[in-house]
C-alpha positions as CSV (number, residue, x, y, z in Angstrom):
1,M,105.1,96.6,125.6
2,D,107.7,99.1,126.7
3,F,108.6,102.3,124.9
4,I,112.0,104.1,124.7
5,F,112.0,107.7,126.0
6,K,115.3,109.4,126.7
7,G,117.3,106.2,127.1
8,T,114.9,104.5,129.5
9,T,111.9,102.2,129.0
10,L,108.5,103.2,130.0
11,D,105.7,100.7,130.7
12,Q,102.1,101.6,130.0
13,N,100.9,101.3,133.6
14,N,103.6,103.7,134.8
15,F,102.6,106.2,132.1
16,A,98.9,105.9,132.9
17,K,99.6,106.6,136.6
18,R,101.7,109.7,135.8
19,L,99.1,110.9,133.4
20,Q,96.2,110.4,135.9
21,E,98.2,112.3,138.5
22,A,99.0,115.2,136.1
23,I,95.3,115.5,135.1
24,K,94.2,115.5,138.7
25,A,96.7,118.2,139.5
26,K,95.7,120.4,136.6
27,Y,91.9,120.0,136.7
28,G,91.4,119.3,140.4
29,A,88.6,116.9,139.5
30,R,87.9,113.9,137.4
31,V,87.4,114.8,133.8
32,S,86.3,112.8,130.8
33,A,88.6,111.3,128.2
34,A,86.7,113.4,125.6
35,R,87.5,116.6,127.5
36,I,91.2,115.7,127.6
37,A,91.2,114.8,123.9
38,R,89.5,118.1,123.1
39,D,91.8,120.2,125.3
40,L,94.9,118.5,123.8
41,E,93.7,119.2,120.3
42,H,93.2,122.9,121.2
43,A,96.5,123.2,123.1
44,S,98.4,121.7,120.2
45,K,96.7,124.1,117.8
46,F,95.2,121.0,116.1
47,Q,98.6,119.5,115.3
48,I,97.6,116.5,117.5
49,Q,94.3,114.8,116.9
50,V,93.2,112.1,119.3
51,T,90.0,110.4,120.1
52,S,88.4,110.0,123.5
53,E,89.0,106.2,123.0
54,G,92.7,106.8,122.6
55,V,92.9,108.9,125.7
56,R,90.9,106.3,127.6
57,K,93.5,103.7,126.6
58,W,96.3,105.9,127.9
59,L,94.5,106.4,131.2
60,L,93.9,102.6,131.6
61,G,97.5,101.7,130.7
62,Q,96.5,99.9,127.5
63,S,98.7,102.1,125.3
64,I,101.1,105.0,125.2
65,P,100.8,108.0,122.8
66,R,103.6,108.9,120.4
67,A,106.5,111.0,121.6
68,Q,105.1,114.1,119.9
69,T,101.8,113.7,121.6
70,V,103.5,113.1,125.0
71,A,105.4,116.4,124.4
72,H,102.1,118.3,123.8
73,L,100.5,116.6,126.8
74,E,103.4,117.7,129.0
75,V,103.0,121.3,127.8
76,M,99.2,121.2,128.3
77,L,99.4,119.7,131.7
78,G,102.4,121.7,132.8
79,T,104.5,118.7,134.0
80,H,106.8,116.0,132.7
81,L,105.1,112.7,132.2
82,V,108.2,110.6,131.3
83,F,110.5,110.1,134.2
84,G,110.7,113.8,134.9
85,H,112.1,114.5,131.4
86,S,110.6,116.1,128.3
87,V,110.6,113.9,125.2
88,S,110.2,116.8,122.8
89,R,113.9,117.3,121.8
90,F,116.8,115.0,121.2
91,A,119.0,118.0,121.4
92,D,118.2,118.2,125.1
93,M,119.5,114.7,125.7
94,S,123.0,114.0,127.1
95,E,125.4,112.0,125.1
96,S,124.9,109.0,127.5
97,E,121.2,109.2,127.1
98,L,121.5,109.3,123.3
99,L,123.9,106.3,123.4
100,A,121.5,104.4,125.6
101,C,118.7,105.0,123.1
102,R,120.8,103.9,120.2
103,E,121.8,100.7,122.0
104,Q,118.2,99.8,122.7
105,I,117.2,100.5,119.1
106,D,120.2,98.5,117.8
107,Q,119.1,95.6,120.1
108,A,115.5,95.8,118.9
109,L,116.6,95.8,115.3
110,K,118.9,92.9,115.8
111,A,116.1,90.9,117.5
112,K,113.7,91.7,114.6
113,S,116.2,90.7,111.9
114,E,117.0,87.4,113.7
115,A,113.3,86.6,114.0
116,A,112.7,87.2,110.3
């Protein structure tokens, strides 16, 4: 499954690779999914609650966290995980990026309504 971030699609494997690289850069060593989950909860002041199983799925490319969680991960890891752009604020998007997002959303909604 692909996800929309800032007018682009992001596949799970690409996100997993970027996350693994960011974790290696920050920690300098291999760390457990439980450690990442705990650090993320603390870094977000407990606004974000994740399980080690959820983090493990992100690292293996089996899922992608919600945009708010990605934004907190980016802050915690000190890098952008989604194509070099933060996903934390629509206000930071250009008009063309917003229009591209809207077009993808409109297409997805149309496909869902046609399938129903």
